[in-house]
N, C-alpha and C positions, 0 to 999 in steps of 0.2 A: 502493500501500501506506499510507504514513505517512496518509495522509488518511482507509482505509479505522481505521484502530488509534484517530485523533484524533476520529472519529466516535464508535467507542464506548466513549471513555474520558467522553466528552460526554455521553452516553446512560447511562451506568452513573450518573454524578453525577447528572448529573437527576432518575431513577428514583428514588435511594438520596432526594434533599432532602425527594421528594414525599412521600415514605412513611412520615420518622421522625417520629413524634409533637412537639407544638408543646412548646415547653420550660413553657408555665404547665401543659398538658394531662403533661404528664410527673410535674412536681411534685405533680400533685394527685396523680395516680396513687399517692407514693412518701406521700406523707400517708395513704391507703384503707392501704395495705398496713403503716403505721406503727401505725394507729387497732386493725388485724386483730391483731397480734404484740401487741398492749400487751391487748388483753382477755384471753388467756389468762396473763396476769401479773396484770391488775389482782386484788387483797381484795374480792370481792362480798359475804362475809358478813360481818356484825357490823360493818359501811364506811356512811359518813355518806352521807345519800341527795345526791343534787346536783341543781338548780337546771337542769331539761331542756328545750330550744326545740325543738317539733317542728313541721315544717312549715313556718317561719317563709315570710310573703310576701317579696320583694323589698326592699321598703325596710325589712325588722328584718333581714337577712343580716348586717350589722354589728353591730349590737347577740347575734343570736344566738352569731356566731364570739366575740364578746367574754365571753358567759355561758361557752361550753366554756372558752376558754382560763384562766377563771378556775376553772373548777370541776377542769380538769387539776392544779390545784397543788394540792387535796385529794386524788386519788387514790394509794391507798398498794397497794406491792407485796404481791402473799401471804405472800411469805418474804424476810426481809433479805438473802439469799443475793441478788437478782435486783436491791438498792439503784441498784445506780451501773447496770445496764442499762438500769434504769426509769427514774432520772432524766433517762438520754441520750435516751431516748425522748418524756417529755415536753416536755425542750430545743427537742425538731424540732415537735411539735405545735403549741407558742409563738408557732412564725415564720411561721404561716398569717393571712393579713389578706384583706379586701376593702375594697371602700373603702367610705363613711359617707355615705350617701343622705338622712340629718337628718334624716329623714320621720317615723319610727319610734316609737310612742306605748307602747310595749313595755319592760319591766325584767327585767331576770336572777328577780326573785324574782316574778316574775308565772308565772313558767312551774312548772310542777310536778315535783314532788321524785323522780328515780326513783336506781337503784340506778348503782352505779359500771358495768355490763356495758349496759345499755337505753341510760345515759349516751352510752356510747363507739360503739355503734348507732346514735343519733339523728345523732351528729357526722360517721360515716361518711355516714348518709345527704345531711346537709346539703352536706359536700365532695361528691356526686355530684350534687345541684340547681347546682351554682356550677360544675362541669364541665359 
């Protein structure tokens, strides 16, 4: 009877370990959730247009992420009441990193400027690409 209980516990633990999402995937999914929350809180009208990397090659992922991180500093909340939550959300997005391939010739300024909501949608697409 003891062997049966031990077997069941080991079987359950191994299945749980296999079905759990890898830590990086969970981190990226949290970033996607954060971006979607931010989209509804960001000021889009009369806001500064931001350089928005779209479909960067693998060699330019680091540059694209850097551009997005610089751009998030320019985002503004719709209302002043959302300011503290908005600031915390921006800090979460700034922690995202990608390895530098060192081969990209693009700069942030070479990307087209878009509205803050389009900027965040492109950022979400980049994270999906990294996943």
